[in-house]
N, C-alpha and C positions, 0 to 999 in steps of 0.2 A: 368111589377112587381109581386112580388111574391107575395103570397096570405098571409094574417094577419096568424100568428099561435096563438093560443088559451093563449100560455104563454103571450106573446106581449100585443092583447088584454087585460088580466087578469093585467097587471102593470099598461099600460094608464087608464083603466077603474079607480085602487086603486091612482093613482095620481087623476084623475080627484075629484074623492071622499076625497080624505084627504082635497084635495083644495077647495073645497064647507063647508067641514065638518068648518074649522076653519071660515066660514065664521059668520057675526053674523048681520046683516044686507043686505036689497037689494043693498047700494052700496058695499059692500064687494064683493056680491054675481055679482053684474057689475063691478069691478075688477076685479074678478076672469076669469073671460068670456072674457072680454081683454087681460091676458095675458094665458088664452090656445088658442086664436086666434091667436097672436103672435108668438107662442111658435110656432102653426100649421103649421106658412108661413116657418118661419127658416128650418122646418126637412123635408121640399120637397125636394127631392134630385135634383138637377138640371140635366135637358136631355139634 
């Protein structure tokens, strides 16, 4: 597996920041965390 580039890391962190910036309360934060975890499961390539 190739190491992540700085640009890829920047894109991911900006997506996370945008997702959490939209949260107004802890319920929103919990939902955002759930969505991010679901995305992480989907993104892993099958080996």
